[in-house]
C-alpha positions, 0 to 999 in steps of 0.5 A: 789772575795768576796762581799765587804759587806759580813762579815768576815768569822771568824769561818773559822780561829779559829784553834789554828795555826791561833792564833798568826796571830790573835794576830798580826792583833789585834795589827795592828788594835790597831796601826791604832787608834794611831796618825800618829806621833806615828805610824811613831815612831813605824815604826822607832823602828820596822825598827831598830829591823828589821835591827839588827835582819834580816841579810839575808834581810839586805844583799839583800837590800844592794846588790840591792842598790849597784847595783841600786845606784853605786854612793852611798858612804858607809855612804849614802848606810848605811843610805839608808839601815836603811831608807829602813827598816824603810820604810818597817816597816811603810808599815806594819802599813800603811796596818792597817791605810788603812784597818781600818782608817777612810776616814775623818782622812786619808784625811788630810794625802795626796794629789793627783796630775795629776788626769787629766791624768787619766781622759784623759786616761779614755776618750778613753773608753778602760779601763786603765792600771794603772802602779805601782811599789812595793813602800813601800807605795803601800797599803795606796796609794791604799786607797787614790786613791780609794777616788778619782777614781771609778772602781779601781781594783788592781791585787794581788799575794796570800799571804802564810798565809791563814788568812792574805790573807783573811783579806787582800782580805776582806779589799781591797774589802771594800775599792776598786772595787774588786781584780784580780789575778796578772797572770789572763790575762783573768780577767784583759782583762775582766775588761778592756773591762768593762772600769775599771782601772786595777792597775798593778805592774809588777816589780817583778822577776817571772823567765825566763818564760814570761819574757825578760831581760831589764835594771832596774836601769841600771842592766838587770832584768827579766821583765814580757812581760804580760803588753805589751800583755795586752795593745795590746789585750785590746787597753787600755792606760798605765798610770804610778802611783807614791806614796811617803811618805813625810819627817817627818809627812807630809803624802803622795803624789800621782802622776799620770803621762801622758799616756806612748805614743807609747806603746806597740811598738811590741818589748818585750825588748823595751816595758819592758824597757819603763815600768822599766823606768817609775817605776825608775822615782819614785825609783830615787826620793825616793831610800829608799821607794822601796821594796828592800828586794825583790830579784829583780835581782834573775834571771840572763841572760845566767848563769851570777853569782848569786847576792844573796845567793842561797836558799839551797834545803832541800835535799842538806842540808841533803846531806851536813849533811851526808857528814859531818857525814862521815868526819872521814872515809873520812879523814882516807881513804884519809890519807891511800891513800896518805900514800900508794901512797906516795903522800903528795899532795893527802892529802893536795889537797883533802881537798881544801888546798895548795897554788899552782897557779891553776888559769885556764880558763877551768877546766876539771875533769876526775876522773879516768884513763879511763875518762882521756884517753877518754878526752885526744883527746879533751884536745889536740884539746883545746890546739891546737885550743886555745894555750893561754888557761890555763887548769887545769886537776883534778882527784880523784886518784893518778894513774890517775894523774901519767898518766895525767902528763906523757901524758901532762907534764907541758902544763897544771896544775894539782890538785886533786878534793877536797872532796865535803864539802862546805868549801873545795869546796869554798876554792878551787874554789876561787883559780881556778875561771874557766870560764867553768868546764868540767866534764867527764861522771857521776861525779855529786857533788852537792856542787861543782855544786851549787858553779858553779851555784851561781858564773856563772861558766858554768859547762858542763857534757861531755860524760854524762852517767847515768845508769837506776839503778841510775834513779831508786834509792831511792827518796832521791838520785833522789832528790839530782840528780834533784837538782844537774842537776838544777845547771848544765849548759849543759849535752852532752850525749854519747848515746840515752839511757843515754839521756833518763835517764838524761831527766827523771831527767831534762828538755830537754833544758839542754840535748843534744845527742853528741856521745861517746867521747871514740871513738876518735882516739889516735895513740899509739906509735909503741914501746908501744906494749909489746912482751913476749917470748911466745904468750899470751892472756890478761885478762885485768882490772880484778876485785875481783873473776874474776881471779878465774873464768877466770883461771878455764875456761882457764884450761878447754882448751886443751893443749898446751895453750898459756900464760895467762896474767892477768892485774888486775884493782887494782894492790894492789890485788896481794896477794889476786889473788895469794891466790885464785889461790893457790889450782890449783898449777899453775906455776905463774910468777909476773912481779913486782917481775921480775920473768921470763917467761919459757916454764912451766909458766901457768900464768903471772900477770902484776901487774905494772902500766901504761903498760895495753895499751902495753899488749893489743897491744901485745895480741892475743885477750883480755878478758876484766874484770869487766863484768864477775862478777857484777862490771859494766864492764870496757872500751873495746874501748882501745881494739877495738882501738888496733884492737884486738878481745875482750870477755866480760861478761854480767855485762856491766852496766857502758859500755852498749852503748860501748858494744852494738855498738861493738857487732853490729860492729862484734868486740866483743863476750859477754858471760853469763856464764863460759861455754860460756866463755870457748867456746868463748876462744876456738873459737878465739884460734882455728881460727886466721882469725876470731879473726883478722877479729873481730879486724879489725871490731873493729878498723874500727868502732873506725875509723868511729867515729874518729871525735867525739872529734872535734864535742865536741869541736865545741859544747863547743866553742858555750857554753864557752865564753872563747873558743868563744874569742879564 
């Protein structure tokens, strides 16, 4: 706190960056010399300019007034908004009057009522908490009150502009007894102990921290509990203080109310309500003279819809610009995928278009077939426990849609998730309007999550997984992930490792360890097993370059060998696979061509859609692709569920938890190179008991975790209001 008699340190603020502020302060000093009617006219002019040129602030004021005064008709609302801009502009010129206007001149502009209440409170000898609100007359009312009250020390919040703050602090110190930082509880208590009058205005939104929700003008508002804590610690009485600008050029009225009795009550919400009610009294008298340009209702209780437009983070703006620059390749890829799959819906829906009725209570997004299969037990439980629930399933690929439609039929609605452009997400979500959005695993789409945050849609990540590589990615990517998780309601993780990865990017309140939902049991139809004319070993979900590695290892085994069936992850790679195997002059049959299996057939390529589970069920054991080369691995739990032994490679980054658990259960073998792969295949081919024992261990492990879907449902019923009602 500076000495009120010390000169202003002009030399500290001579840098050119302060020159525009100096010009503004100089003009403000000049206006303080004008007659009050002229200042009032300037306020009206500046208010009209602000109303016309500041649409964002105008929207905030309109939103606040609509909430606080729902009884206002359109004409009254419009008039009050204009008056509020005039009142706010006047506050600027009144600052000049308060700082540089003479007391003799100002004396004729105001009157003070209720000083006896303040004297009564002072007589208690414990200091006084003077409760004010952010009325637009705040600055000049302090000047007026200081002329009648000794020992007045207001609290204040630092300004963003260093020069403006220095001028403000210097002038307030001249006209008052000193200043206190608004969050400095120790200094506040010290001043009250010295029997000072601490002027305190707790009616701004400081977020959830140290706040409770109490009604302000009939709307729940985050309200600081600090006032009650100060009153309790100091024993100081709480006295309400009001100020208003009178119509025309009549000046100002200052009112001091009686001590608020029985404060604090010991109940934070009740105390906050009493404070808000005291401030409301003046707001209702002069609706246009409150600081409505402040986002008073910014913090919402329990993920309620946001009342103001969320200020976009810089990283998310860059993300959106990058996505816009990628519009052409994204459009071409979408068109190519739609044509290749002969799916017109894919082209329309990926851009957020279409007129189908997709209104739903719950939207569940499963990007791929694997994620849909993992979510299927949970979907079945939702349907069983909440039969009236409208569910929308979204996906990213035509193949996953075909699987979903085959499994669930018309019991749910379907839609492709639009590309994460703001316009496509907004259009799409306005049609769905879900109460909860459930996201499987790692689908973090910033614009989608931001929309949910803005509109109070509880978005919950199910079976959340996050690789170490993602958490250690570039600074830009980490910023995007952090902001996206800020807009996430809850993350239910599949493993402790994933939980730690999420905790590196978000606070612990949002993260909860649940377990891997892929362990949930789905009973396959008995006739789903595919039996061929010869026993076979299945190489499942193979990726680029893996077929060649597996076949090279296979050919090193002694003859006679069983049939090797290759089921590639992407069936459109058939020609590439055949080309890679051509030098070996093998006898290869292709299922899509209906080529028969004979005694001479070496390899059978199962390049058909929707038959992988059947081939797994009929195989002697399985070589799971995706992990022999650095592709991140594939889901091995379907193999375990079928009671089959499985061999996989070292590159299981995306399925690290599943691989670790299945290895520990004795249901799998992991290999690091081609020699290990040959040895593992040889061992299982020669020892039927071992492969059956491994398959039994794998199935037992899955069955031990069969209730994981029920545990997820129990948690969701606590989080989603629409499920609570069911």
